C-alpha angles and dihedrals in degrees: 000000000000119000112253113256118247091249090054091053089049092053090049091050090047092053097039112098109256130212103248132184131200117274117241137198138071094300087071103082139145120231095236090056101041091047091070096039125098094202092104098046127089132171131219107239114239092248088062093078094064092045092050091049089050093052091045095053088057092058096033094121097036125096107255092231090064097052115118131193089257091054092054110046117191104171096166093048101046092087091052093047094047087050090053090048090052095048090049094054104028100024136047094319098234132084139177117200108196133199109049108157094227093162091064094069142053115239092263093056091041090058092050090050095046095044091047093051091044090060087063091057102040144320117292112234131192118281097198138013093269091065101259109173098180128030125203105220108210139120108282095180139244095311093066094097091059091047104041102027145278127216115227126206103210093191094055097029091231135125140203138185120273116242089254092056096045092065089059097057132073093244126112121271121223120230108284145140129241125228098260141073095251132014116209119197118184113196112221097163130002126215125260089246136009127349094131121165117239118199134183133182111242094204088054088050089050091053094046092051090046091056096045108027113012090167090063093046089063089053091055089058087059126089120280117190117236133187125236092206111129092022116054095338129081096176113093102188113037132089089234087075095057136070137186123244135154118244090223128040139170134199128168090347093305117121127214133180127188115187141159118156089199093063091046091051092049091051090053088063093055115098109235096029115116113252125237114267121229090256093052091049089051092047091055091050092052090044091055096045092048092050092051088048095052101036133103136200124253114194115204121210123195107286095030119123114200118201122187134178108234094205092064105023137066117201135194141163138228118231117268144205124215130210107192091179091066094039093255100124107133117245125170126169115218131207127184109210130195103207125223089218096048123144130253114258131215123270111270093040089099088089089072106022101032090211122051104175121105117266096017129130106255147138132054127091122303112245117240136176115264 
């Protein structure tokens, strides 16, 4: 009898039920508890405004995309920003930094200021294949699907918006993670109604499923196929646009979860991509229900900067309604940050992150010519 190949053994180990234990630490939180905590809230000191203004003047005539940390010195804030980076990686995984004087600047200067400050927290990485480093999150209208991508199910004759396009509408967003260590959202203006952030601890979700359905927890550590359409990929229907990755992963005691149902659904439409098993479908249902059960709502006011560690946090958004006449037309500026203190990721995650070792630049979308 021939010896089994290494990949065959790997598949057997991946399917075999594992002995798992609850995750511990401050990143394991319940929504009802974290909602009343101040652990994740910081305030800009009053002296910060003058320092930000000084740093901004030095880069006033420079494109914001070209600003480096050296160009934008913030000596009195570096201690605060280092504390935030540590809390994101080793603490609860979510932060809100309050007090940005967003009404003092036009949008161009606000981008310079936000990008400059972002370089003191992490390294900005690309958010789409054309090299976008900062995205303005606002309602772009009904045409957004034609502009930014729709996924078509040729078997059913139906379409739905790509993940990229969904962020640019006023609809709700399901729980998901982004392709980066940390997501930063600076609130410039809030909607007239809705647009509330929903956040859930993925280690807490892991523990809840372990307690209730350990059989499904093992399923979440197995590969789920996801589509690259709307990110690197431009092909909707071929296997080349899809890749396998577990929803849950562990390495050296550090947890990570990468999940977007939109990309899983898109992969399901591609010929040649393995379809979800019944157990995988049930695991997703339980995952989503558990996230909703354990989440809390974070309301962002103008001047609030929300930062979330994608490895340990799912985020979503409620639908919103704008009223431009009253100045309540929602605008958030988003950065994706690769963190200098990021965790090591499990073997196999290279397919998404490219680098999996701790402290390495990683994540984001590979830039390609269009």
